[in-house]
C-alpha positions as CSV (number, residue, x, y, z in Angstrom):
1,X,-47.8,21.5,50.9
2,X,-45.7,21.7,54.1
3,X,-42.6,19.4,54.3
4,X,-41.1,18.3,57.6
5,X,-37.6,17.0,57.9
6,X,-36.4,14.9,60.8
7,X,-33.2,13.1,61.9
8,X,-34.3,9.9,63.8
9,X,-31.6,9.0,66.4
10,X,-33.6,8.0,69.4
11,X,-36.0,5.1,70.1
12,X,-39.0,7.2,70.8
13,X,-38.5,9.0,67.5
14,X,-38.1,5.7,65.6
15,X,-41.3,4.3,67.3
16,X,-43.2,7.4,66.2
17,X,-41.9,7.0,62.6
18,X,-43.0,3.4,62.6
19,X,-46.5,4.4,63.8
20,X,-46.5,6.9,60.9
21,X,-45.4,4.3,58.4
22,X,-48.2,2.0,59.6
23,X,-50.7,4.8,58.9
24,X,-49.5,5.2,55.3
25,X,-50.4,1.7,54.2
26,X,-51.1,1.8,50.5
27,X,-48.8,4.7,49.8
28,X,-45.5,4.6,48.0
29,X,-42.3,5.5,49.9
30,X,-39.1,6.9,48.4
31,X,-36.1,5.3,50.0
32,X,-32.3,5.8,49.9
33,X,-29.5,4.4,51.9
34,X,-26.0,5.6,52.9
35,X,-23.3,3.1,53.8
36,X,-19.6,2.6,54.0
37,X,-17.4,-0.2,52.8
38,X,-14.3,0.5,54.9
39,X,-12.2,-2.7,55.5
40,X,-15.2,-5.0,54.6
41,X,-16.6,-6.6,51.5
42,X,-20.2,-5.9,52.6
43,X,-21.6,-2.4,53.0
44,X,-22.1,-1.2,56.5
45,X,-25.6,0.5,56.6
46,X,-25.3,3.9,58.2
47,X,-28.4,5.9,57.2
48,X,-31.9,5.1,55.8
49,X,-33.6,8.1,54.2
50,X,-37.3,8.0,53.6
51,X,-39.8,10.4,52.0
52,X,-43.6,9.9,52.4
53,X,-46.6,12.1,52.6
54,X,-44.7,15.4,52.9
55,X,-42.3,14.0,55.5
56,X,-38.6,13.5,55.0
57,X,-36.7,11.5,57.6
58,X,-33.2,10.2,58.0
59,X,-32.8,7.2,60.3
60,X,-29.4,7.0,62.0
61,X,-28.9,3.2,61.8
62,X,-25.6,3.6,63.8
63,X,-27.4,5.0,66.8
64,X,-28.4,2.6,69.5
65,X,-31.8,1.8,68.1
66,X,-33.9,-1.4,67.8
67,X,-34.8,-1.3,64.1
68,X,-36.7,-4.5,64.1
69,X,-40.1,-2.8,63.6
70,X,-38.7,-0.5,60.9
71,X,-37.2,-3.5,59.2
72,X,-40.5,-5.3,59.1
73,X,-42.3,-2.2,57.8
74,X,-39.8,-1.5,55.0
75,X,-39.0,-5.0,53.9
76,X,-42.4,-6.7,54.3
77,X,-44.5,-3.7,53.1
78,X,-46.7,-4.7,50.1
79,X,-46.6,-1.1,48.9
80,X,-44.1,0.2,46.3
81,X,-40.8,1.6,47.5
82,X,-39.1,4.0,45.1
83,X,-35.3,3.9,44.8
84,X,-32.7,5.4,42.4
85,X,-29.9,3.1,41.4
86,X,-31.3,0.5,43.8
87,X,-28.6,-2.2,43.3
88,X,-26.3,-1.0,46.2
89,X,-29.3,-0.1,48.4
90,X,-30.5,-3.7,48.0
91,X,-27.1,-5.0,48.8
92,X,-27.0,-2.8,52.0
93,X,-30.4,-4.0,53.1
94,X,-29.6,-7.7,52.4
95,X,-26.2,-7.5,54.2
96,X,-27.9,-6.2,57.4
97,X,-31.4,-7.8,57.3
98,X,-30.9,-10.8,55.0
99,X,-34.1,-9.8,53.3
100,X,-35.1,-7.4,50.4
101,X,-38.2,-5.2,50.0
102,X,-41.1,-6.9,48.4
103,X,-42.0,-4.3,45.8
104,X,-39.6,-1.7,44.4
105,X,-39.5,0.7,41.6
106,X,-36.0,1.8,40.4
107,X,-35.9,5.2,38.7
108,X,-32.6,4.4,36.9
């Protein structure tokens, strides 16, 4: 199995990722977030990492991107999203999007 790794930091790259996510309906996605809590109570989401179908991507949320489509695909997706120690990831998603993923599996 070949694995590809990508840093998503431009809108065309993000649009292509969203197309790929739409094509994987029915598949589970592994997800992890990175965030900072500098001078704020709520986490500032910085990076969303995804693994699906041999593809590993890191979405730079701090880049000048319109993440609306990604938000819909991740948070409204009826398929399972796999997290490890999901509590802080959920807090980061909720602080930015005011919504949580529909179906998660926490490995911890």
